[in-house]
C-alpha positions in Angstrom: 18.4 111.5 24.7 16.8 108.3 25.9 18.2 104.8 25.9 16.0 103.7 23.0 17.5 106.4 20.7 21.0 105.4 22.0 20.3 101.8 21.1 19.0 102.8 17.6 22.2 104.8 16.9 24.4 101.9 18.1 22.4 99.5 15.9 23.2 101.7 12.9 26.9 101.8 13.9 27.0 97.9 14.2 25.5 97.6 10.7 28.7 99.1 9.2 31.4 96.8 7.7 34.5 98.1 9.4 35.8 100.4 12.1 36.2 103.4 9.9 32.7 103.0 8.3 31.2 102.4 11.8 32.6 105.6 13.1 31.3 107.6 10.1 27.9 106.0 10.4 27.8 106.7 14.2 28.7 110.4 13.7 26.1 110.8 10.9 23.3 109.0 12.8 23.9 110.9 16.1 24.2 114.2 14.2 21.0 113.6 12.4 19.2 112.8 15.6 20.6 115.9 17.3 19.6 118.1 14.4 16.1 116.6 14.3 15.7 117.2 18.0 16.6 120.9 17.5 13.7 121.4 15.1 11.0 122.2 17.6 9.1 125.2 18.6 9.9 125.2 22.4 13.0 126.6 23.9 16.0 124.2 24.2 18.5 124.0 27.0 21.5 123.5 24.8 23.9 122.9 27.7 21.8 120.1 29.0 21.2 118.6 25.6 24.8 118.8 24.5 25.9 117.3 27.9 23.7 114.3 27.3 24.9 113.8 23.8 28.5 114.2 24.7 28.2 111.7 27.6 26.7 109.1 25.2 29.4 109.8 22.5 32.1 109.4 25.1 30.6 106.1 26.3 30.1 104.8 22.8 33.3 105.8 21.0 35.7 107.3 23.6 37.3 110.6 24.3 38.2 113.1 21.6 34.7 113.1 20.1 31.7 115.4 20.8 28.5 116.5 19.3 30.3 119.5 17.9 32.8 117.2 16.1 29.9 115.1 14.8 28.3 118.2 13.4 31.6 119.3 11.9 32.0 115.9 10.3 28.5 116.3 8.8 29.4 119.6 7.2 32.5 118.1 5.4 33.0 115.9 2.4 33.3 112.7 4.4 29.6 112.6 5.1 28.6 112.4 1.5 29.6 108.7 1.0 27.7 107.9 4.1 24.4 109.6 3.2 24.8 108.4 -0.4 25.2 104.8 0.8 22.2 102.6 0.2 23.4 100.4 3.1 23.5 103.4 5.5 20.1 104.7 4.4 18.6 101.2 4.8 20.1 100.8 8.2 19.2 104.3 9.3 15.6 103.8 8.1 15.3 100.5 9.8 16.9 101.4 13.2 16.0 105.1 13.4 12.5 105.5 12.1 12.0 108.5 14.4 14.1 110.6 11.9 12.6 110.0 8.5 15.1 109.4 5.6 13.5 112.1 3.5 14.6 114.7 6.1 18.3 114.0 5.7 18.8 116.7 3.1 16.9 119.3 5.2 18.9 118.4 8.3 22.2 118.6 6.4 21.0 122.0 5.1 20.2 123.1 8.6 23.7 122.1 9.8 25.4 123.9 6.9 23.3 127.0 7.6 24.4 127.1 11.2 28.0 126.5 10.2 27.8 129.4 7.8 26.3 131.7 10.4 29.0 130.8 12.9 32.1 130.7 10.7 31.0 133.2 8.0 32.8 130.9 5.5 31.5 129.8 2.2 29.7 126.5 2.6 29.9 125.5 -1.0 31.3 122.1 -1.7 30.4 118.4 -1.7 27.7 118.5 1.0 25.9 121.4 -0.6 26.3 119.7 -4.0 24.7 116.5 -2.6 21.8 118.5 -1.1 21.2 120.2 -4.4 21.2 116.8 -6.2 18.6 115.6 -3.8 16.5 118.7 -4.3 16.6 118.1 -8.1 15.5 114.5 -7.6 12.6 115.4 -5.3 9.2 114.8 -6.7 6.9 117.8 -7.6 5.0 118.8 -4.5 7.8 117.9 -2.1 8.7 120.7 0.3 11.4 122.9 -1.1 14.6 123.1 0.7 16.4 125.9 -1.2 16.5 129.1 0.7 17.6 127.6 3.9 21.2 128.5 3.3 
């Protein structure tokens, strides 16, 4: 995680209206970056990557937060108002062009799939409903996301 990406995530966070929204936007932006970085063919040293993300999270928002808690946030209902917000998507598109907006549904699906594999719990709920709505709204010819979960 380089300083440019850190600056991009902080810019998204600063675009929020209040402290609560800022924290939610930060968690979502960093989670999306993390998940996008995981989608690569080469092997990943998760200990090293997680350490770098956790250090940045601690510096940005303090103790009690981690990449694991950001990913957990992204698998719960509280992420839906964030990814559904035109203000968030505009800020994310402007400040984080390295993670295309049209990959958010895929990245959330990926996160839910991992959560399901780890916990063995049903992942149905607001996030999956949001992903399915996005899939229905996708234009013909767009890559299909169903089947990931």
